[in-house]
C-alpha positions as CSV (number, residue, x, y, z in Angstrom):
1,M,0.0,0.0,0.0
2,K,2.8,2.4,0.8
3,W,4.3,2.0,-2.7
4,G,0.8,2.8,-4.0
5,L,1.0,6.1,-2.2
6,V,4.3,6.8,-4.0
7,I,2.8,6.0,-7.4
8,L,-0.2,8.2,-6.7
9,A,2.0,11.0,-5.5
10,A,4.0,10.8,-8.8
11,F,0.7,11.0,-10.7
12,F,-0.2,14.2,-8.9
13,E,3.4,15.4,-9.5
14,V,2.8,15.1,-13.2
15,I,-0.4,17.1,-12.8
16,W,1.3,20.0,-11.1
17,V,4.4,20.0,-13.2
18,V,2.3,20.2,-16.4
19,G,0.2,22.8,-14.7
20,L,3.2,25.0,-14.1
21,K,3.7,25.2,-17.8
22,H,0.2,25.2,-19.1
23,A,-2.0,26.9,-16.4
24,D,-3.5,30.1,-17.6
25,S,-6.6,30.8,-15.5
26,A,-7.5,30.8,-11.8
27,L,-9.1,27.4,-12.2
28,T,-6.0,25.7,-13.7
29,W,-3.7,27.4,-11.2
30,T,-5.9,26.1,-8.4
31,G,-5.7,22.6,-9.8
32,T,-1.9,23.0,-10.0
33,A,-1.7,24.1,-6.3
34,I,-4.0,21.2,-5.3
35,G,-1.7,18.8,-7.2
36,I,1.3,20.1,-5.3
37,I,-0.4,19.7,-1.9
38,V,-1.7,16.2,-2.6
39,S,1.5,15.1,-4.2
40,F,3.7,16.1,-1.2
41,Y,1.2,14.9,1.3
42,L,1.2,11.4,-0.2
43,L,5.0,11.5,-0.5
44,M,5.3,12.3,3.2
45,K,2.9,9.6,4.2
46,A,4.8,7.0,2.2
47,T,8.1,8.0,3.9
48,N,6.7,6.9,7.3
49,S,7.5,3.3,6.5
50,L,9.7,3.4,3.4
51,P,13.3,4.7,3.0
52,V,13.2,8.4,2.1
53,G,16.0,8.2,-0.5
54,T,14.4,5.3,-2.4
55,V,10.9,6.9,-2.2
56,Y,12.2,10.2,-3.5
57,A,14.1,8.5,-6.4
58,V,11.0,6.5,-7.4
59,F,8.8,9.5,-7.0
60,T,11.0,11.8,-9.2
61,G,11.7,9.0,-11.7
62,L,8.0,8.2,-12.2
63,G,7.1,11.9,-12.2
64,T,9.8,12.7,-14.8
65,A,8.7,9.8,-17.1
66,G,5.1,10.7,-16.7
67,T,5.7,14.4,-17.4
68,V,7.6,13.6,-20.6
69,L,5.0,11.1,-21.8
70,C,2.2,13.6,-21.0
71,E,3.9,16.3,-23.0
72,I,4.3,13.9,-26.0
73,I,0.7,12.5,-25.8
74,L,-1.4,15.5,-24.7
75,F,0.6,18.4,-26.1
76,H,2.2,16.9,-29.2
77,G,5.8,17.2,-27.9
78,E,8.7,16.1,-29.9
79,V,9.1,12.3,-30.1
80,K,12.7,11.0,-30.3
81,F,13.8,7.4,-30.0
82,A,16.6,8.5,-27.6
83,K,14.2,10.3,-25.4
84,L,11.9,7.2,-25.2
85,A,14.9,4.9,-24.7
86,L,16.1,7.0,-21.8
87,I,12.7,7.0,-20.2
88,G,12.8,3.2,-20.4
89,V,16.2,3.1,-18.7
90,L,14.8,5.4,-16.0
91,L,11.8,3.2,-15.4
92,I,14.0,0.1,-15.2
93,G,16.0,1.9,-12.5
94,V,12.9,2.9,-10.6
95,I,11.5,-0.6,-10.7
96,G,14.9,-2.0,-9.7
97,L,15.0,0.3,-6.7
98,K,11.5,-0.7,-5.6
99,L,12.4,-4.4,-5.9
100,V,15.5,-4.2,-3.7
101,T,14.0,-2.0,-1.1
102,Q,12.3,-3.5,1.9
103,D,9.5,-1.7,3.9
104,Q,10.5,-0.5,7.3
105,P,8.3,-0.5,10.3
106,D,6.2,2.7,10.4
107,K,6.0,5.0,13.5
108,E,3.5,2.7,15.2
109,G,5.8,-0.3,14.8
110,S,3.6,-2.2,12.4
111,K,4.7,-3.5,9.0
112,A,3.3,-1.5,6.0
C-alpha cells in the first residue's frame, strides 16, 4: 500500500508540473496548487514506512517519465527514440530500486 502512495504521489506530481507550464486561469492554477499539496502529502505519508531516499528516487523518476510522456501524448511534444529509450532506462532503474527496497516499520511499529 505504501508504494501505491508513491505511485499516486507521482501521478499528482505530473499534474502539477504540467500545470506549471500550461496553467492560464484561476481554475488551472488552483488545480496546480492542489496537485502540489496532494503530491507532497502522499509522499510524506509514504516515507513513514519506506526509506526516504528510495521513495524520492522512485517519485521523481515516475514523475519525470510521466511528465515527458504527458507532453508527448497530450501536447504533441517532440518524439525522439533516444528520449523514449532513456525514459525506459529510467523506469528500469525505478523498478529495480523498488524491488530491492524493503519496507521499514512505520512509526506505530507495524509493517506496511
